[in-house]
N, C-alpha and C positions, 0 to 999 in steps of 0.2 A: 701562485706562487709556488716553485716545486722548495721543499725541506732541504738546504745542502748544509749539515752542521759543520762544526767543529770546536773544539775542546783548547784553551789555552789557562797562562797560570795568572792565577792576579792572585795575592795571597791578602790585600788589603783594599774594600771596598766602601770608600767613604761615602758611600753615596750612592743610591737605587737610579738607575735610569729611567725614563719617560719610556710609555709602551710606544712602537714606531716612530720611532722620532728618524728620519731621515735627512742626511747632509752630506754634504760634499768637504772637503778637507781643505784648509785654507791654502792648504802648500802645493796641494797638488789635487789628482783627479782621483780620490782614493770617496766611492759614494758608499754608501753603510747604513742601515738602521742601526737602530739600539732597541732592546724591548727587556721585558722584566718576566720571567716566565716560572711560576709556580715559587717566589722572590728569588731567581738565580737572575740574572745580569745576562743578556744575550748581545753579542757583536755580530752584526751578517754584514760580512760584504757581499755588496750587491753590483757593483765595478770597477774599474780603475783601480789605479796602486799609489801609493806614497810616493813612490820611486818612478814613476809612471813610465813602466817600462825600461830605465835606462839599467837595469841592473845587470854584471856581469861580473864574471869570474876568470882572474890575470892567474897567470900558472908564475910560484916566486921560485921552485926547485921539484927535479923528481928526482928519485931514488929506484935505481934499479936498473942492471946492465943483462945484455946480451951476453954478455961473456964479458969476464975482470974476476977481481976477488971476491971469495967468500963470501964477504959481507956485504956485498952488493946483489947475488945473487939469489933474486926469491923466487920462491916454488908454490908456496897458497899461503896465504895475507885472510889469516881468520880473524882477529880484532886489530884495532887501530888505539889509539890514545896520542893527542897534543896538547901540550903546554905552547907559552908563548916562545919558549925558547930550546923547545926538542919535541923530537916525535917516536913515539915505541910503537913499536910493529909486533905482533906477534903468527909466525910461520910454523905451518905445520911439515913445510919438506924443504930443508930439513927443520927438527923440531930444537926451536928459539924464539928468544925474545929477545930484540935490540934494541937500543936505543942509537939516534943519532940527532945530531943538532939542528936549527932549524934551517942550514944551509944543504941539507944532507949528507954531512960527514956524519961518517959511523965514531960512535962513541966508545960502547961496549956491549956488550951481552948475558944479559941476568941469568945464573944459574948455567943449570945445562942439562939434558933429560934425566930420569931416575926418580927416584921416592926418597932418596936421603933429605936433610935439612938442606935446604936452596935450590933444590930441583924441584925436576915438573913433570907429568905424563900426558896433562890435559889441560895445559894454559886455554885460558878461556876471557879474560878480562883484567884488564889495566888500566888501573888510574893513582892519580900522583897527590900526596893531599901534603897543606900547611899544618905545622910550622915550618917544619925544616926537611920538606920536600920527600917525603916517604914513598916511595913505592909498592904500590900494594896488588899482587897479581894474586888472582883466586882460579885456582887450579880446579875442573872439573873432575877429572877422573880421580883424586888424591883425597878432595873433599875437605880441603882446606887452604887459606890466604896465607901466602910467602910474604915479606915485609923485607923490602932491601934497602940502601938507603940512595941516596942522589948517585953517590958513585956507581952502583950497581954492589955492591957488598952485602950479602946476607947477615941479615937480622934477628928475626923469630918467623915465626908459625902462628896460627890460629887453625884451631881444627874445626871443620863445620859438617855439623849432622843433620842441615835444612833445605835439604832440596836444592844443593850445591851443583847437582847435575845439570842444569839451566845453565843457556848458554847467553840471556840473558847480561847485559852491564853492570860491573861497579859502578855506583856514583859517589861520588864525593860530594856533600853539601857545601854552600858556602858556607856555611859554618862549621865546615872541618868534620862531620859525622859522617862514619864511612857506611852504605846500606847496600845489600845484596837481595837477592833474591829469594823468595820463599814459594816453598807450593803449598796450596790450600786446597781442598777437597771441592770439586767444583759440584755445582747447585744439581739436584735429580734432574737426570732425564739427558744430564750434558755431557758432549763425549771430552774424555780427556783432563788436565787439572786445571783447577783454576790458579792465578801468580798474585804475587805481590811484592812489595819489599819492606825487610827489615833492618835497621838497626846494627851492628855488630860491631865488637869490639874481641879484644884479644878473654874476655869472659862468657865468651856467646852472643846471642841473640840478647837485645835490651828492648822494652817496652811493645808495646804491641803493634805488629805489622800493616800494612798501609796495602789494602787489598785494589788489585785489578777493579774496578764495576764488572755485574755480572750483567753480561748484556742479553743473557738466554740463548745467543745467536750457536744453530749446532751447524758444526765444521763440517765442510761439504769433504767428503773423504770418496776414495774409489778401492774396494774392499777386494782381497783376494786370495784365496786357500791354497796354501803352500805343503810340504812335508814337515815345516817347521811351524803352521797353523795357520791362523787367520791373518796376516797381512794388512796393513793401510797405505796408501798416498794420497795428499792432498790435491784436492781439485786445482790446477794453475788459475791463477785471477777470481777466483769464489772470495766470496765476502768474508773475515775475518775481524775478530778484534785486534786493532795494534794500540801499544802501549810506552808508555815510558816517564822514569820519576826524573823529575827538573833536579837539577844543584840547588834551585830552590825549595825543594822538598814537597813540593806539588805532586800528582798523579795527574799524567799526562793521557786522554784514551779517546777510542773511536770505535766505531765500527764501519769499514772500510769500503761498503758500498752506497753510503750515505757522508759528505761532505760536513761534517760534524765533531766539533770534540769536546771534551769537557775539561775541566782542571778541579781536581775534586785535592783537598785536602783532608786532616785530620777531623777537620769542625764540618768537612760537607761538601760541597759543589759552589763553589766559586767565583766559577765565570762559566758561559758556551760559546764558540765563536764558530760560525758560521761562514760559507762562503757558497752564492750564487755561479756555477761553473758546470758546462756538458760534462759527462764521463765519456771518456777516450772510446774506441768503438776498434773490438779485435776484427781485422782483420780475416775474411773466409778463408786466405791459406795461411795467415799464422794462425788460426786455431786450429787447424786441421793438422801444423806442424805440429802445435805441441800436445795434441791428439794422440799423433801418430807416435810420439816422445816417449808419452805414458806406454802406450801398447808395447812397443819395442821393450821398456825395463821392463814390466812385466811380463813380458814369454820369456828373457831369462831365465825365469823362475817357474813359469809356466808354459813352456812350451803353448800354441794351439789358444790360446789366452784368447776372447772377445770382449769388446768391452760392454760393461754393464753397470758401467757407472753412472752418475745424475748428470745432466745435461750440463755440454760444455758451454759458460758465459757469452756474450756478444758484446762486452763492453769491461774495460777494466776497473780497478779499482781506481778510487779519490786519491786513495793512496797507500803508501806501500808501508812508511817508516813514520815515526815521531823520534826529531833530535831537538832536545832544548841544549839550549847551550850555555857557557857559565855567563853571560851578559843580559840574559833575560829574553833570549830570540827562543823564537819556538820553529825550526826550519820541519816542514810540510812534505816527506819527499814523495812523490809521485810520479807513476810510469807516462811515457807519451804516447804518440805515435810508431807503431809496429816499422819497421824497413830490411830489406832484406839485406844481408851481412855479404861483403862479394868473398871474400874469405870461409862462409861457413860451410857446414856438411849438411846434407838431406837428410840423411840417415847415418850419425852420428853411431860410433861402435862399443862407445862409455862413455859415464860419466865426465870424465876430465873434458874428453871432446864435444861433450854437447853445453860445456859449460865456456870451455874456451872456443870452440868455434859453429855456433850455433848459426844455422840457415835465417833465421829472424833473432832480430834485437830488438831494442827499442832505444826511445830519447827518455832520460831522467830528468825532471826538473825540480827546484824544490824552490815551495812557498813560505813566504818568512814572513813569521807575524810578530809583533810584539805583543806582552805580557797581560796589556790596554785592551786585545784585541783588535787590534787598529793594523791593517795589511799592508807591509811595506813595497812587497814585491815577489816575483816571482825569477827565478837561475836557472836559466839551463844547464845541464851539468855535462860536463867534458864525454864523447864516444868510449865507449869500452869500460865503461866502467863497473865494479862488478858489488852488488849490492845484495843483500837478501839478510834474515834477520840475526843470524850471527856479527854477517861483516857488517857495520854501518858506520858512513862517514863519522869523522871526528871533528868536532868546529870547537874554534880557540877564539871568539872576539870576533873579529870581520875576517876568518882563515877556517880553512874547509880542508881536510886530508881524506884524500878518498886511492884504493885500490883500481885500478888499472890496467888495460893492454897496454904495453906500446908501440911504437911504427914499424917495430922488427919482431912483433909477437912476445915477447918477453914481456914479466910482470913487473910493474912498477907501482909505485906510490910515490902518488903528485901532493903540496900545498900549494892550494890557492887563495886569493886572495880576494874578495869581494868589491866590488867598485860600484860608484852608482852617479 
């Protein structure tokens, strides 16, 4: 039996799971095993799901027009946040932070570009906190968090000096504590920076950070020398550490080449979730398009450059994003099969064309788990959605907010309801 692991969050486990007990859920066709590995409970999905393949997304509202009022013209969305009655988005073109009601009607714009009070240069993440619905906006360029009231009026700013240039999202826990990303020196021999999350107040960081587990994985990169020095690009579809802090205060993480997630709290690892499933293959033509895209990108700086990077993957990662929601579920976002985009460009001339009109695109799915490890089911996400480390779906209960391409090529933000 292959080992496919997924972590989930479980803050209280009043029991120990017996070794390798295989069961089928009474209410559906979820087949799973429970285990105990070195004192850590493991829940492994072998097949089926609680929802029995009935889950789907139903569109509620769409924000964004090809032509019309400025408040509905979207340029480049880099962050989303949703509450039961509002949708917030951060747009880079033009630089703005806007609020809409749940029906998609424009409400207000937070602040304006600049470096003064209530202004921003690099807005990266936004959350709304209890009890007075204060809006917290982290500015990566100015290294601070700005506070606005529920009507969008500026209130105060908190200075940050703890690696706030990262675009990892702010997290407001269910207990009303605000957490932001923290950079931690990585283990010897590992490229890059290790990350964690730390609670922050107007006085700065509070308590010890909750670090992302050090899995010891070497990121796959393509290095090339330019007049400005040695640069590097990540290898598409290669294994990487994927993580997120849950509203419950637990760190959920895993390495994307294995379907395994860990749930860690300050007390240690609480639960491991695994799912037995096959990795999605990269089609030969699809692999070649992504390889050519990298070559074209590097040749803009180094004419005549030829491939000297690692071997291109033949399979896609088991997951690309982890999105815990405020109801206790974990949405594991994964890429499906690739398909030819009828409006795509075989040789895009710039990054904008590569993002908006790729020759190859892929289906996306969300695998949804409860914090007990129960696999609820998978749901296909709409075609044309935009997903990456900076731009994650915003989940609020049974609703998910996504950035995607509209029928006329315009950028839209859609709110969908999960039904099963």
